[in-house]
C-alpha positions, 0 to 999 in steps of 0.5 A: 841381330848382330848385323843390326847391332853393328849398324847401330854402333856405326851410327853412334860413331858417326853421330859422335864424329859429327858432334866433335866436328861441330864442336871444333868448328864452333870453337874455332869460330868463337876463338876467331870472333874473340880475336877479331877487331871491331870498328871504332866509334869514329869508323862506325859514324863514317859508315853512315856516310854524310852529305858528301859521301853515300855508303852502299852495301854491295856484293862482297862489301861496301861502296863509298862514292861522292853523293853528287855522282862525280867520280875521279879515276881510278876507283879504289878496292880495299882488302882489310887486314886479317881479323879486322872487320871491314867497317874499321876502314870506313874513315879511309874510304870516306876521305877518298870518296870525298875526293871523288874516287869510288871506293869499295871495301871487301868483306872477307869470310871470317875476316881473313883475306886468304879466303876471299882473294877474288872478291875484287871481281864483283867490284870491277864488274860494276864499271868494267871500262873504268880504271882500278887500283887494288891494295890493302892493309897488312894480310889484306895487302898481300892478297890484293897483290896475289889478285893483281898478280893474276889480273894485272890487265884489269888494274893500273896500280897496287898499294900497300898499307903496312903490307907487302907482295909475297912470293905468291903475289909478285908484281915484278914482271908487271907494268903496274905502279905500286905505292908502299906505305909504312909507319915508322912505329909499326910493331906488327909488320915483319920488317925483314920480310918486307925488306926481302919482298921489295924484289917482288914489286914492279920498277915503278914503286913509290915508298912513303914512310909515315913518321910516328905511325904504327900498324893499327892506325892504318885502320880505326879499330883501337890498339892491335896486340904486338903493336907499338904506341904511335907517336902521332894521332889516328887523324894525322896518320890518316891524313898522311895516308890520304895525301900519299894515296892522292899524289900517287893516283894523280900520277896514274891518271896522267 
């Protein structure tokens, strides 16, 4: 009788333990959901593609490519910023696809690149004999660098949008080319860490500052908490981003 009673007590303890864990996990998911940035109306429209660009849902994310099938090397892999939905970067991907580049936007677990560092593997497997660059916005850029640190042989370059290569993603000893894009009005980027981690970039690194650009306008999801107000519009900042990317990638193909 006493043995049965002890067993019932332990069962109740386990049940309450599972319930407590479920409440904690559920609460955490609800909190992350409330803090996550969603795509703007413009970004939602870009996700639909158009007569020039086809958007396809693929393993680990989305693919943007020219509707006529023409491709320009290299292919572009993009890791979203922390707690930003991947669709928020569809205008960026759409513009590059119109120029002929095949663009992949990774979809991260919980919208955090820390949980999806190797998402690029599935994209590269689609066209393993073609050239690829990888990069991302903010947290996404840091984990794109970590991927590049471990797979430099699969890539020709790494790009950073308001981001940097931390010590775990150092590229200093690689032969990769890098592009560093920042906005002068960025209020979210840790500028001291950005300056310090320049030592982690390869010798062949190009720096471009977008005058008046802020952090959030590297995507299309509205104002980000802690950011400064931009001195230029989202369309102008995107134009600057695409121009810098295109000029950089043209050099890679030579």
